[in-house]
C-alpha positions in Angstrom: 34.8 22.0 -0.6 32.1 24.5 -1.1 28.8 24.5 0.8 27.0 23.8 -2.5 29.0 20.7 -3.1 28.4 19.5 0.5 24.7 20.2 0.1 24.6 18.2 -3.1 26.4 15.3 -1.5 24.0 15.3 1.4 21.0 15.2 -0.8 22.5 12.3 -2.8 23.3 10.4 0.3 19.8 10.9 1.7 18.2 9.9 -1.5 20.2 6.8 -1.6 19.1 5.9 1.9 15.5 6.1 1.0 13.5 2.9 0.5 9.9 2.0 0.2 8.3 1.1 3.5 6.3 -2.1 3.0 3.8 -1.1 5.7 2.9 2.3 4.1 4.1 1.9 0.5 5.8 5.3 0.8 9.5 6.2 0.4 11.1 6.9 3.7 14.6 7.4 5.0 15.9 4.0 6.2 18.8 4.0 8.6 19.0 0.1 8.8 18.2 -2.4 6.1 15.2 -4.8 6.3 17.6 -7.7 7.0 19.2 -5.7 9.9 15.8 -4.9 11.3 14.7 -8.6 11.2 18.0 -9.6 12.9 17.5 -7.0 15.6 14.0 -8.3 16.2 15.0 -11.9 16.5 17.9 -11.0 18.8 15.6 -8.9 21.1 12.7 -11.3 21.2 13.9 -13.6 24.0 14.5 -10.6 26.3 11.1 -9.0 25.5 9.3 -12.3 26.1 11.2 -12.8 29.4 10.2 -9.3 30.5 6.6 -9.1 29.4 5.6 -12.7 28.7 3.2 -13.8 25.9 -0.6 -13.3 25.8 -2.7 -16.2 24.4 -6.0 -14.5 23.6 -7.5 -15.1 20.2 -9.9 -12.2 20.5 -7.0 -9.8 21.2 -5.0 -11.3 18.3 -8.0 -10.7 16.0 -8.1 -7.1 17.1 -4.3 -6.6 16.6 -3.8 -8.6 13.4 -6.0 -7.4 10.6 -8.3 -10.2 9.3 -6.8 -9.8 5.8 -3.4 -11.0 7.1 -4.9 -14.1 8.8 -5.3 -17.3 7.0 -8.8 -18.3 5.8 -9.3 -20.8 8.7 -8.4 -18.1 11.2 -10.7 -15.4 10.0 -13.6 -16.5 12.3 -11.4 -16.3 15.5 -12.6 -13.4 17.6 -15.4 -12.5 15.2 -18.0 -13.0 18.0 -16.1 -10.6 20.2 
């Protein structure tokens, strides 16, 4: 196989592995599918919670989660902070 053929194959494989990142809206190289990423997160969650615990702080949640992603009833949480 020539170097040109290998280069073409590599470009085609990388192009096929690109997907739109829902967070940025840009095409990016994805090494795992969205379903695999969700599964990994769900499997890792108990260990992460056990190690670090959970924080119940509405003002902090308001800071971390953009108000546009909160429900209408939650948009006032942390607004006074």
